[in-house]
Structures are given as C-alpha cells and as structure tokens.
C-alpha positions in Angstrom: -120.4 35.9 -5.4 -124.2 36.0 -5.9 -125.3 33.9 -2.9 -122.7 35.1 -0.5 -123.2 38.8 -1.1 -127.0 38.6 -1.1 -127.0 36.8 2.2 -124.8 39.4 3.9 -126.7 42.4 2.4 -130.0 41.1 3.8 -128.4 41.3 7.2 -127.0 44.8 7.1 -128.8 46.7 4.3 -131.2 48.4 6.7 -128.2 50.1 8.2 -126.4 51.1 5.0 -125.9 54.8 4.6 -124.6 56.2 1.3 -121.2 57.9 1.7 -119.1 59.9 -0.7 -115.9 58.2 -1.7 -113.6 60.1 -4.0 -112.2 56.8 -5.4 -115.6 55.5 -6.5 -116.7 56.7 -9.9 -119.6 59.1 -10.1 -121.2 56.7 -12.6 -121.7 54.1 -9.9 -124.3 54.0 -7.2 -124.8 52.3 -3.8 -126.9 49.3 -4.6 -130.0 48.5 -2.5 -131.2 45.2 -1.2 -134.2 45.3 -3.6 -132.0 46.0 -6.6 -129.7 43.1 -5.8 -132.5 40.7 -5.5 -134.6 41.9 -8.4 -131.7 41.8 -10.8 -130.0 38.7 -9.4 -126.8 40.6 -8.8 -123.6 38.5 -9.0 -120.4 39.4 -7.3 -117.1 37.6 -7.6 -113.8 38.5 -6.0 -112.3 39.9 -9.2 -114.3 43.0 -8.5 -112.1 45.8 -7.1 -112.5 46.0 -3.3 -111.5 49.0 -1.1 -111.2 50.1 2.5 -112.7 53.5 3.3 -109.4 55.2 2.6 -109.4 53.9 -1.0 -106.7 51.3 -0.5 -107.3 48.2 -2.6 -108.0 45.0 -0.6 -106.5 41.7 -1.8 -109.0 39.2 -3.1 -107.6 36.5 -0.8 -108.9 38.6 2.2 -112.6 38.6 1.0 -113.5 35.4 2.9 -112.2 36.9 6.2 -114.0 40.2 5.6 -117.3 38.6 4.6 -117.4 36.5 7.7 -116.3 39.2 10.2 -118.7 41.1 12.4 -116.4 44.1 12.2 -117.0 45.1 8.6 -119.9 45.9 6.3 -119.7 45.6 2.5 -121.1 48.5 0.5 -121.8 47.4 -3.0 -121.5 49.8 -5.9 -123.0 49.1 -9.3 -123.5 50.7 -12.7 -126.6 51.6 -14.6 -126.9 48.0 -15.8 -127.0 46.7 -12.2 -123.6 45.1 -12.4 -121.2 45.2 -9.4 -118.2 47.3 -10.1 -116.7 48.0 -6.7 -117.1 47.1 -3.0 -116.1 49.2 -0.1 -115.7 47.6 3.3 -116.4 50.0 6.1 -116.3 49.5 9.9 -119.5 48.2 11.3 -121.5 50.2 13.8 -122.1 48.9 17.3 -125.7 48.1 16.3 -124.6 46.3 13.1 -122.1 44.2 15.1 -124.7 43.2 17.6 -127.1 42.3 14.8 -124.5 40.3 13.0 -123.4 38.4 16.2 -127.1 37.6 16.9 -127.5 36.2 13.4 -124.2 34.3 13.6 -125.3 32.8 17.0 -128.0 30.8 15.3 -127.2 27.2 14.3 -126.0 27.5 10.7 -126.8 23.9 10.1 -130.4 23.9 11.4 -132.1 24.4 8.0 -130.4 21.6 6.0 -132.8 19.1 4.7 -131.5 16.1 2.6 -133.1 15.6 -0.8 -131.4 18.0 -3.2 -129.0 16.8 -5.8 -125.4 18.0 -6.3 -124.8 20.4 -9.2 -122.3 18.9 -11.7 -119.0 20.8 -12.2 -115.8 20.1 -14.1 -112.6 21.7 -12.8 -108.8 21.1 -12.8 -107.1 20.5 -9.5 -103.8 22.0 -8.5 -101.9 19.0 -9.9 -103.5 19.6 -13.3 -105.9 16.7 -13.1 -109.5 17.2 -14.4 -112.3 16.4 -11.9 -115.8 15.9 -13.2 -118.5 15.5 -10.6 -120.7 13.9 -13.2 -118.1 11.2 -13.8 -118.0 10.4 -10.1 -121.7 9.4 -10.1 -121.9 6.0 -8.5 -119.3 6.8 -5.9 -119.6 8.5 -2.5 -118.1 12.0 -2.8 -117.0 14.3 0.0 -116.6 18.0 -0.7 -114.8 20.4 1.6 -115.0 24.2 1.1 -112.1 26.1 2.7 -109.6 28.9 2.3 -106.0 29.4 3.6 -106.6 32.1 6.2 -109.4 30.0 7.8 -107.8 28.7 11.0 -110.5 26.1 11.5 -110.2 24.9 7.9 -106.5 24.3 8.3 -106.9 22.7 11.8 -109.3 20.2 10.3 -106.8 18.9 7.7 -105.0 16.2 9.8 -108.4 14.6 10.8 -109.7 14.9 7.3 -106.6 13.1 6.1 -107.5 10.2 8.3 -110.9 9.9 6.6 -109.2 9.8 3.2 -106.9 7.0 4.4 -109.8 5.1 5.9 -112.1 5.2 2.9 -110.0 4.6 -0.3 -113.1 4.1 -2.5 -114.5 7.5 -1.6 -113.6 10.6 -3.6 -112.5 13.5 -1.4 -112.4 16.9 -3.1 -111.7 20.3 -1.6 -112.6 23.6 -3.1 -111.2 27.1 -2.4 -111.5 30.6 -3.8 -107.7 31.0 -3.0 -105.5 31.5 -6.1 -103.6 28.3 -7.1 -100.3 29.6 -5.7 -101.8 30.3 -2.3 -103.5 27.0 -2.1 -100.3 25.2 -3.1 -98.4 27.0 -0.4 -101.0 26.1 2.2 -101.1 22.4 1.4 -97.3 22.2 1.1 -97.1 23.5 4.7 -100.2 21.6 5.9 -100.4 18.2 4.2 -103.9 17.7 2.8 -104.8 14.5 1.0 -108.0 15.8 -0.6 -107.9 16.7 -4.3 -107.6 20.5 -4.2 -109.4 22.8 -6.7 -108.3 26.5 -6.4 -109.7 29.7 -8.0 -113.2 28.2 -7.8 -115.6 31.1 -6.9 -118.1 29.7 -9.5 -118.4 26.4 -7.6 -118.8 28.2 -4.3 -121.5 30.4 -5.8 -123.3 27.3 -7.2 -123.3 25.6 -3.8 -124.2 28.8 -1.9 -121.2 28.5 0.4 -121.1 31.4 2.9 -119.1 30.0 5.9 -116.0 27.9 6.2 -115.2 25.1 6.6 -118.3 23.6 4.9 -118.5 19.9 4.4 -120.9 18.0 2.0 -121.3 14.3 1.5 -122.9 13.2 -1.8 -124.2 9.6 -2.0 -123.9 7.3 -5.0 -127.1 8.6 -6.6 -125.8 12.2 -6.5 -128.0 13.3 -3.5 -126.5 15.6 -0.9 -127.1 13.7 2.3 -124.9 15.7 4.6 -124.0 19.4 4.8 -122.5 21.0 7.8 -120.5 24.2 8.6 -117.8 23.6 11.1 -115.9 20.6 12.4 -117.9 17.4 12.4 -115.3 14.7 11.8 -117.0 11.9 13.8 -120.4 12.6 12.2 -118.8 12.5 8.7 -117.0 9.3 9.6 -120.3 7.7 10.7 -122.1 8.9 7.6 -119.5 7.8 5.1 -119.3 4.4 6.8 -123.0 3.9 6.3 -122.9 5.0 2.7 -120.0 2.8 1.7 -121.7 -0.3 3.0 -124.7 0.2 0.8 
C-alpha cells in the first residue's frame, strides 16, 4: 500500500539495519526511505510477508502489524524497485518510544476541508455495484475498518443508528479484509453500511493509515469531515447539517 508503507517507513527508517534472512532471495535488497519516495514504491498486502523466522504472515494481519508499536516492517525490493517481500521484526526500545511519541499526536489535527473525493467503482459483498460518481448529489459517509480492529467493530451499533436516522444518506464501508472474512464479521456483528471488501486500492487512494477512519462527503463531492477514531456525535451533527442544505 503506497501511502501506508511510506508513512511508516518515514517513522522508522533511520533505525533500519540490514539483516541476512535465508528465506529472502539474494536478488532482493532492503529498500531505503529515499528509494521508496523517489520511485513512488507501492505495496499491497498480496506481497509475501514474513516474521524473522521465515514464517509467512496472513494478509489479514497486516493492519494489526502496521499499527502496532511492537513491530517494524523491513521492505525488500528487486532491481526495478518493486516490493517483493516484507519482514516484520521486533521493534527496539528506541523505536517503540519513537512510535508511541508519534502516535500520541492528534491524528486529526491536519485535516483541512476542501479536497474532493476520488471516484471509485466497486462491488459490495452482496454483489451490488457501487459507483461514487453516481452518488454525486447525495451525502456519502465512508467508513474504513477491518475485522480485527476492536474499535471498528465496537462502533458498528452506533453507526447503524446513523444509517436508520438518515435514510437519504449513502453509508459505505471499506475494508482490506477478504470477502469471506468481512461476511463473517458482519454476520456476527450486524452492520447496516454497504460493505466493500478486498479494497486495498481504495485505501491507498484515500491514504488510510489508521482505523476506524470516517469520511463525510457533501453533495458536491467535497470531503468535509475526516476523522480517525470514534466520533459518532460529531458525525451525527455534520450529517444533520448537510442533509438540511
């Protein structure tokens, strides 16, 4: 995931130390921060991921590892600067402290309304096609989540209340979880949003790093609200204002 990986590498790259892993091909090299930025390196969770013992890590665990202070991703690429493997190693004490310091900052402080939503077309887990372009003229609420995110799942009952309260608003949730995993989660935890699974590309486009992330898009397509975390009351107030316009 381009935006997600670059954000994390910028935090930890000064501490990266090349290690020899027998399970990593000799044709690959540990990629540097400069290389990743200069070549606009992209990374999706179909890239093989390992722990330091060479055991493969399930793609569904990527979100947990990416947002944990306890692990550091080492990115390995080929001569064409394409990511071919990722090794998650234990973070050092210094890296943990640096990560916690960075994470203690308000993740919502830098949002400034004014940018417009990027159009996407995708199929939800019921097989229905959703086109953001076709929703122009309506208020749209996007929710980015994944199944192992405790806060994401805990939000669902309150988010369902918003869906019931605003029948003219389009509520769409987006997850990188495989379809089967997303279906299992929403079967256990009722979620009235339209659910789009296997959507790493949409997460990349919207630069989603932390979960849950909520976006509200007005009738003109402008992103007027973006927050990481639980902000149900603020969302309710914002949606209420927008639906009255």
